VEXGU-548321 format. One record per atom (N, C-alpha, C, O): x, y, z. Coordinates in steps of 0.05 Angstrom, whole numbers, plus 5000, padded with zeros to 4 digits. Atoms other than C-alpha are relative to their C-alpha. Example, Ala and Ser with C-alpha at 12.3 -4.5 7.8 and 13.67 -1.06 7.14 Angstrom:
501849765000
524649105156
501850245000
503950245013
498449764999
527349795143
498550225014
499550445018
END
This chain:
502150124982
491852894846
501049995024
503449935027
498450044972
492852904919
499249735011
497649584999
499450264986
493952324969
496850025009
495450225009
502850054990
487351984997
497050054978
494749994984
501849945019
483452214930
499949824975
501249864955
500350105020
481051714890
500150074964
498550244955
499049935030
483551764812
496649994990
495950204980
502649985010
475751574793
498249805021
499049595033
501350064983
470251444831
498749745005
497649675026
501450255005
467850804804
502049845007
501649624998
498050154991
473950504834
499749865034
499649995054
500850044976
472849984889
502049765011
502949594996
497750184990
477649574937
498049755009
495649745012
501350274987
476248884962
499849965027
501950025039
500650004968
473648745032
501949825007
502749905029
498250094991
478948235041
501850185002
502950155024
497149814994
484748795035
498850115020
500050065040
500649864973
480449225088
500249835014
502249865027
499050184972
480548685136
502549875004
503149785026
496950054993
487448485126
501750185015
503250165034
498349694984
489949185140
498950055027
500350125046
501249904978
484949315192
499949715029
500049745053
499750214981
484948615228
503249875006
504249865028
497550075001
491948325212
501850255003
502550305026
497949774994
496448955204
500150165022
502250195035
499749874986
493649405249
500049845027
501149955046
499850144981
492648875298
502749885020
503049815044
497150004988
500148765303
500850195015
502650135030
499249754982
500849445336
498349965022
499749905042
500650024971
495349405391
496449994992
495250094973
503449984999
487749285402
499050224991
497250234974
501649664999
486650085408
500750064971
498850184961
500249975027
489150145336
498749824983
498149894960
501950185011
485349605314
497150134998
495850214979
503249834992
478749895346
499950264984
497950304969
500749745008
479950595323
500550004962
499750174947
500450145033
481150275247
497150025004
495750204996
503450175008
474149905255
497850325009
495650324999
501049744999
471550655277
500250214978
498350354971
500149825027
473651055218
498649884980
496749994971
502750105013
470450565176
497650004998
496150004978
503150004996
464350545213
498950314994
496750374984
500349745002
464651265211
498950104966
497350284960
500650015028
464351175133
498249854986
497549874962
502750125005
459050735131
500749714999
498849594990
499450275008
462849985129
500449955032
502549965044
500350134973
460449755197
500249675005
500449565027
498650305002
462049025182
501649924980
500549814961
498650015029
467248965132
499849604990
500749415003
500150275009
466048305094
501949934972
502350044951
496650055023
472347955053
497949944977
499150044957
500949995022
467047804998
499350264985
499950294961
500949775012
464448444982
502250244989
504650204993
498049845017
468049014946
498450325013
496050345019
499849754985
468149754975
501050254986
503450264978
498849745017
468550444940
502350045016
502750015040
497149914995
475550654938
500150245020
501550245040
500249734989
473951334962
498850025027
499750205041
500450144971
470851075027
502049925015
502550015037
498050134982
476550625045
502050224998
503550185017
498349824997
481251255031
499650205026
501250255044
501249874974
477451675078
500849905023
502450015039
499450144966
477651185139
503350004999
504650105018
497249954994
485151115117
501150285009
502650275028
498949755002
486951825116
499650055032
501550145044
501049964976
483051865187
501849895017
502950035034
498250214984
487051265216
502850114991
504750025005
496849905003
493551625187
499950265019
502050305033
499549744991
491752325218
499850005034
500450195048
499549954974
491052095285
501649725014
502249715038
497850234993
495151485297
503850125001
504750344995
497049875002
502851605302
500949964972
500349754959
499349965022
506151815241
501349704981
500849644958
499350215011
509951155234
498449794988
499249664969
501950235001
504050685232
500449964965
501849784956
500050095021
502950745157
502349944982
502049864959
497650025018
510150695134
499849605010
499849424993
500150244983
509550005187
498749814981
499749614971
502050145010
502749805155
501049864968
501149634961
499050075029
505449825083
502249785005
502349604988
497950185002
511749415107
499049725008
500449535005
501350274994
507148855132
497949904981
496449714987
502350095017
502748805074
500349764989
498749574993
498750245007
506948295038
499949755013
500049554999
500650214978
506147815102
497549915004
497049675006
502949964991
499147915116
497649964980
495449854985
501850045024
495647935052
500649794982
502749664983
499750245020
494447444993
501850184981
501350424977
497949875019
500347624946
501349764977
501749534985
499350135015
502847304885
503350015006
504750205007
497650074992
509346884905
501549814994
503049685009
498950175007
511246474856
503450054985
504050004962
496749865009
518946724844
501050045032
499950035054
497749924978
525046894886
501750255000
503950275010
498549765009
527547484869
498550325006
496150375003
500749784989
527348194893
498950244979
497850464986
500849825029
525948524817
497149925001
495250065007
502250114994
520647984815
497850075020
495450065013
501849924978
517548204883
498950214996
496550254998
501149795004
517748854867
497850064983
495850194990
502149985018
513848794803
497249855003
495349884988
502150144990
509048324841
498150215010
495750165012
501649814987
506648974872
497650074982
495350084990
502949915011
502149174818
499249814992
497949904973
501050184995
500048494815
497849965014
495749905003
500850024974
497148474883
498350254996
495950215001
502049784998
493949164876
498349924982
496049864990
501550005017
491249044810
497149835004
494949884995
501850144998
487848444839
498050055018
496049905020
501049924973
485248774899
497850294999
496650385018
501149785015
481949394859
498449934976
498849714966
501849945026
477149504802
498950174994
498550325013
502249845017
473149904763
501550274990
503050405005
498449695000
475450554727
503250024999
504349824989
497249914999
483050864736
500449905024
499550025042
498950034969
485850484796
503250075002
504750055022
497449994996
492250634784
501949794996
501149564990
498350274999
498950224785
502450085013
502950315021
497649974990
505750044809
502049974973
500749804960
497850005019
511450054753
503049945007
504450135015
497550004992
517849764765
501749974979
500949874957
498150075028
524449754723
502649955016
503150085036
497950044985
530749494745
502450164984
502850164960
497749755013
536550004734
503049835004
504749894988
498150134996
542049534759
500149725009
498049595006
500850264993
543648844787
499449985023
498949755029
501750054972
541148994859
499550325001
500550455019
502349765001
536949664843
498050044974
498349944952
501649915021
531149974806
498650135012
498550205035
501849674988
526350484808
496649924992
496149814971
502250115000
518750364821
498150285001
498250455018
501249755007
514250894797
496649915017
495549695013
502850064986
507250914843
498050184994
497950405006
502649755014
501051274806
497949825016
496849615008
503150084982
495451124861
499650245023
501050445027
501949784980
491851544911
501049955028
501250145044
497950064974
495751194973
502050205012
503450354997
497749844996
500151555021
502849954990
503349744978
497350095008
507651605007
501449835023
503249685018
498850154981
509451305072
498849724997
500549544996
501650275011
504350705055
501949894982
502949674988
498050105024
508950624987
501949875012
502349635011
497350084985
515050615029
500349765011
501949585004
499550274990
514050105071
499549814986
501049624988
499850225010
511249685026
501849964977
502249734971
497950155017
516349684970
502149935019
503649745012
497250094974
521649635040
499149725004
500649534997
500550254991
517249035064
500749704979
501749494985
499650215028
517248644986
503450024997
504949824995
496649985009
524448814973
501249755029
502549545024
498850144981
526248505046
499249734999
500749545005
501950305008
521947925032
501849804984
502449574990
498550215021
525947684972
503350054996
504749944979
496849955009
533547984982
500949835024
499849775046
498950204976
538947545014
500050135030
500050375035
498749924972
540247605084
501550165001
500650375010
498349754997
546248005080
499150254990
500150455001
501049795007
542448495041
499250265018
497650235035
501349714990
541249245066
498550124978
499650264961
501549815009
535249495036
498950255001
497150325017
500549724992
534750185026
498350164974
498850114951
502149965020
529150554986
501150415005
502250515025
499949725002
529551364962
499050094987
499150014964
502649815023
524451854933
501750114983
503250294991
497549835025
528752054866
498750134985
499850284969
501749885028
522952294825
500050395006
501050545023
500149625002
521453094809
497249985011
496550185023
503149974997
513552894821
500149955029
502349885037
500350194979
511152694890
496450115010
495250325013
503249924991
503652564911
499150215020
497150355018
500049904973
504752874981
499750344989
498350485004
499849735012
505753604934
497250024978
496750194961
502750035024
499153414894
500349904977
498449904960
499550135033
502453064833
498949755004
498049675025
502150284999
499552364809
502749815006
501949585013
497750204995
506351994820
501950015012
502850235010
497349994990
512651844861
501549804987
500549594979
498350145005
518751574840
502049855026
503449995042
497350054983
523351154883
501249764996
500149564988
498150115019
530150834871
499749775029
499349865052
499750174978
530450174916
502649854992
503149774969
497250135011
537549854923
500549715024
499949755047
500050244991
538549194951
502749775005
502349545014
END
């Protein structure tokens, strides 16, 4: 499955998630980026995103792809990195491994209907683990998301490092990417 292509046409994304990324995360870059994101949504038929509504994931992915193509390449990584700070997120824990496991909880809460995908974390060492990403979002977004979560729960002196270590990659049309995280 290619990036930006929903696994199932019945999948929806929570309007609050859309607004959080557009207003909070994009707004941290500039008003111009935020405005461009709103234009991309409007081109897909979402003219006034409502936090109480659910929108087709494919529509959101189409707008997300437009945003990614038109803005600077690092924007997706930074959006992912900021998401745990600006989004509603489960946070009743205080370890990196619990934080990385929470990515799937947050993802499941903000998507519904059909095969939405998942994030699966497995701790492999005292300060390392692997995260399998099975979803239609772009790799740079997921790398930023993983880094943002790991940094949020890592000790102040920890250096968070992420590397793509799997044999498959969504960038190449596969369904999953595997990242090894060190903290």
